[in-house]
C-alpha positions in Angstrom: -54.5 39.6 16.8 -55.0 40.9 13.2 -53.3 39.4 10.2 -50.8 42.3 9.9 -49.5 41.7 13.4 -49.3 38.0 12.8 -47.2 38.5 9.7 -44.8 40.9 11.5 -44.5 38.4 14.4 -43.7 35.5 12.0 -41.1 37.6 10.3 -39.4 38.5 13.5 -39.4 34.9 14.7 -37.9 33.8 11.4 -35.2 36.5 11.6 -34.3 35.5 15.1 -34.0 31.8 14.2 -31.9 32.7 11.1 -29.5 34.8 13.3 -29.1 31.9 15.7 -28.3 29.4 13.0 -25.9 31.9 11.4 -24.0 32.4 14.7 -23.8 28.7 15.3 -22.3 28.0 11.9 -19.3 30.3 12.2 -16.2 29.3 14.2 -15.1 31.2 17.4 -11.5 31.2 16.4 -9.3 31.9 13.4 -6.8 29.0 13.3 -3.5 28.6 11.4 -1.6 25.3 11.4 1.6 24.0 10.0 1.9 20.3 9.5 5.2 18.5 9.8 6.5 15.2 8.4 7.5 13.8 11.8 8.0 14.5 15.5 11.2 16.6 14.9 8.9 19.2 13.3 11.6 20.3 10.9 10.0 19.5 7.5 6.7 21.3 6.7 4.4 19.2 4.6 1.3 21.3 4.6 -0.6 24.2 6.1 -4.2 25.1 6.9 -6.2 28.1 7.9 -9.7 28.4 9.2 -11.0 31.9 8.9 -13.6 33.6 11.2 -16.0 33.6 8.2 -16.0 29.8 8.3 -13.8 29.5 5.1 -11.2 26.7 5.3 -8.1 26.6 3.1 -5.5 23.8 3.1 -2.4 23.3 1.1 -0.2 20.2 1.1 -0.8 17.3 3.5 -1.9 17.0 7.1 -0.4 14.9 9.9 -0.6 14.3 13.6 2.5 16.6 14.0 1.4 20.2 13.9 1.8 23.6 15.4 -0.7 26.3 15.3 -1.9 29.6 16.4 -5.5 30.6 17.4 -6.9 34.1 17.2 -10.2 34.7 18.8 -12.6 36.2 16.3 -13.6 38.6 19.0 -10.5 39.2 21.0 -6.8 38.6 21.8 -4.5 36.0 20.4 -4.3 32.5 22.1 -1.3 30.2 21.7 
């Protein structure tokens, strides 16, 4: 195999590995959550959103009491 073919093959293998790592990093779902002060779930103390791009935004506080919605990054809504 000549040097040109080896360089092309190495480039293709690098691109394939990069694509796999890129796909593994991003989440499969867009997730929105509202966090509540207690089990009555009447007072919102914070919110969070995880986007399909992997970006995560949070405002306020988190707690064990939360409600959320999940949207598949590639399909219909899940509740």
